[in-house]
C-alpha positions in Angstrom: 10.3 -16.1 15.5 13.8 -16.9 16.9 12.6 -15.8 20.4 9.5 -18.1 20.1 11.7 -21.1 19.1 14.2 -20.3 21.9 11.3 -20.1 24.5 9.9 -23.4 23.4 13.3 -25.0 23.4 13.9 -23.9 27.0 10.5 -25.3 28.1 11.3 -28.6 26.4 14.7 -28.8 28.1 13.0 -28.3 31.4 10.7 -31.2 30.7 7.6 -29.1 30.1 5.3 -30.3 27.4 4.5 -27.6 24.9 1.4 -27.9 22.7 2.2 -26.8 19.2 -0.4 -24.7 17.4 -2.3 -26.5 14.8 -2.1 -25.4 11.1 -5.4 -25.0 9.4 -6.6 -24.1 5.9 -8.4 -20.8 5.5 -11.7 -22.7 5.2 -11.1 -24.6 8.4 -10.1 -21.5 10.2 -13.3 -19.6 9.1 -15.4 -22.5 10.4 -14.0 -22.3 14.0 -16.4 -21.6 16.8 -16.7 -18.1 18.3 -15.9 -19.6 21.7 -12.6 -21.0 20.4 -9.8 -18.9 22.0 -6.9 -21.0 20.8 -4.4 -19.6 18.2 -3.9 -21.4 14.9 -1.4 -21.2 12.0 -2.7 -20.4 8.6 -0.4 -20.2 5.5 -1.4 -18.4 2.3 -0.6 -15.7 -0.3 -1.4 -12.0 0.3 -4.3 -11.2 -2.0 -4.7 -7.6 -1.0 -3.3 -5.2 1.6 -6.5 -3.6 3.0 -4.8 -1.0 5.3 -1.1 -0.3 5.9 -2.1 1.7 9.0 -4.0 -1.1 10.8 -1.9 -3.8 9.2 -4.9 -5.6 7.8 -4.8 -7.7 4.6 -6.5 -10.6 2.9 -4.8 -14.0 2.9 -5.7 -16.6 0.3 -5.0 -20.4 0.0 -6.7 -23.0 -2.3 -9.7 -23.3 0.1 -10.6 -19.6 0.4 -9.7 -16.1 1.5 -9.8 -14.5 5.0 -9.1 -11.1 6.5 -6.1 -10.8 8.9 -6.7 -7.7 11.0 -3.5 -6.5 12.6 -0.2 -8.4 12.5 3.1 -8.1 14.4 6.6 -9.6 14.3 7.1 -11.6 17.6 10.8 -10.7 17.6 10.0 -7.0 17.4 6.3 -6.3 18.2 7.0 -2.5 18.1 7.6 -2.6 14.3 5.0 -0.9 12.2 3.2 -2.9 9.5 5.1 -1.0 6.8 8.4 -2.1 8.3 7.4 -5.8 7.8 7.6 -5.2 4.0 4.5 -7.2 3.2 3.0 -6.7 -0.3 0.5 -8.4 -2.5 1.8 -11.8 -3.7 4.0 -12.6 -0.7 3.5 -16.0 1.0 3.0 -15.8 4.8 2.5 -18.1 7.8 0.6 -16.3 10.5 -0.5 -17.3 13.9 -3.7 -15.8 15.4 -7.1 -16.3 16.9 -10.5 -16.5 15.3 -13.1 -13.7 15.9 -16.2 -12.3 14.3 -16.2 -8.5 14.1 -19.5 -6.6 14.3 -21.4 -9.9 14.2 -20.6 -10.5 10.5 -17.0 -10.3 9.5 -15.0 -13.5 10.2 -11.3 -12.7 10.6 -8.0 -13.5 12.4 -7.0 -11.1 15.2 -3.9 -10.7 17.3 -1.9 -12.0 14.3 1.8 -12.9 14.5 4.0 -13.2 11.5 5.9 -16.5 11.6 7.4 -16.6 8.2 7.4 -14.7 4.9 8.5 -15.5 1.3 8.6 -12.7 -1.2 6.3 -12.9 -4.1 7.3 -12.5 -7.8 6.4 -8.7 -7.8 7.8 -8.0 -4.3 10.7 -5.8 -5.4 8.7 -3.7 -7.9 8.1 -0.1 -6.9 4.7 0.8 -5.7 4.1 2.6 -9.0 5.0 -0.5 -11.0 2.6 -2.6 -9.0 -0.4 -0.4 -9.7 -3.3 -2.2 -11.4 -4.0 1.0 -13.2 -1.8 4.1 -13.5 -3.2 7.6 -13.6 -4.7 8.6 -17.0 -5.0 12.0 -18.5 -7.3 12.5 -21.4 -7.4 8.8 -22.1 -3.6 8.3 -21.9 -2.3 6.2 -19.1 1.0 6.2 -17.2 4.0 8.0 -18.7 2.0 8.8 -21.9 -0.6 10.5 -19.7 2.0 12.5 -17.9 3.6 13.6 -21.1 0.2 14.6 -22.5 -0.4 16.6 -19.3 3.0 18.3 -19.6 2.2 19.4 -23.1 -1.3 20.6 -22.0 0.3 22.7 -19.3 3.0 24.0 -21.6 0.4 25.2 -24.2 -1.5 27.2 -21.6 1.2 29.0 -19.6 1.7 32.7 -20.4 4.9 34.6 -19.9 4.3 37.4 -17.3 5.1 40.9 -18.5 8.0 41.2 -16.1 9.0 37.5 -16.5 12.4 36.1 -17.5 13.1 32.8 -19.2 13.5 29.7 -17.0 12.1 26.4 -16.0 9.9 25.9 -13.0 9.7 22.4 -11.5 6.4 21.5 -9.9 5.3 18.6 -7.7 1.6 17.7 -7.6 -0.7 14.9 -6.5 -3.3 13.1 -8.6 -5.8 12.4 -5.8 -8.2 9.5 -5.3 -11.0 11.4 -7.0 -8.7 12.3 -10.0 -8.3 15.9 -9.0 -4.9 17.6 -9.2 -3.9 18.9 -5.7 -1.0 19.8 -3.4 0.8 21.7 -6.2 4.3 22.7 -4.8 7.2 24.5 -6.4 10.2 22.2 -6.2 12.5 24.5 -8.2 11.4 28.1 -8.8 12.5 30.9 -11.1 10.7 34.0 -9.8 7.4 34.6 -7.9 5.7 35.6 -11.1 6.7 32.5 -13.1 6.2 30.2 -10.2 2.6 31.5 -9.7 1.8 31.2 -13.4 3.0 27.6 -13.5 1.0 26.7 -10.4 -2.1 28.4 -11.8 -2.2 26.3 -14.9 -1.5 23.0 -13.2 -4.2 23.7 -10.6 -6.6 24.4 -13.5 -6.2 20.8 -14.8 -9.3 18.8 -15.7 -9.7 15.6 -13.6 -7.6 12.6 -14.3 -8.7 9.0 -14.1 -7.1 8.0 -10.8 -4.6 5.2 -10.2 -5.9 2.0 -8.7 -4.1 -0.5 -6.5 -5.8 -3.7 -5.0 -9.1 -2.5 -6.3 -9.1 0.9 -4.7 -8.2 4.4 -6.0 -4.8 5.7 -4.7 -2.9 9.0 -4.7 0.1 9.3 -7.0 2.7 12.1 -6.9 4.3 13.5 -10.1 6.9 16.1 -10.9 7.0 18.1 -14.2 9.0 20.9 -15.6 7.2 24.0 -17.0 9.3 26.0 -19.4 9.1 29.8 -20.0 11.0 31.1 -23.0 
């Protein structure tokens, strides 16, 4: 943003007239002609991050909601979207051009981030911003994790050549609710580690977490005690 302002200031100092981009509402932007190649400013609140990979998200103001497909910081275009630290609830001013993708989807492309104000939930962790936390056997969040830990503990069996100890496991509750990617974070012995993994992998499906209307993966760590 500083670079843009500096560039405009230099042009003005040289006596060059610079046309400032117009600011439009979402509704006005979505009514633009497909042949309009000008860039416009739209200000609104991030309603949903659609993809952190492509940097696409939905921007909402009192007149409507639109898709912004791809956005960059003019001061550092190489920054990935994740580095821009944009989450649901943040207020943004973006500059970009109107386009219609695949003949049906009206959106802003070639977006540039002009300003950002953090929303009320900006500093919450990803887990705390979830619409729904993972649920195990009807219990959600920390209650569900504790219920799962007890479920695992009641099913592990001490191997014949086992010794007492605690195995710490990391696992993922996937988008379909299945338990996957079970890894030993802190092991005791090959026999105990394998038994703990066996039971965790045998878990019935969870109800997956949900963020911005879509199921998301969540990683947990639990201890499994052998006495």
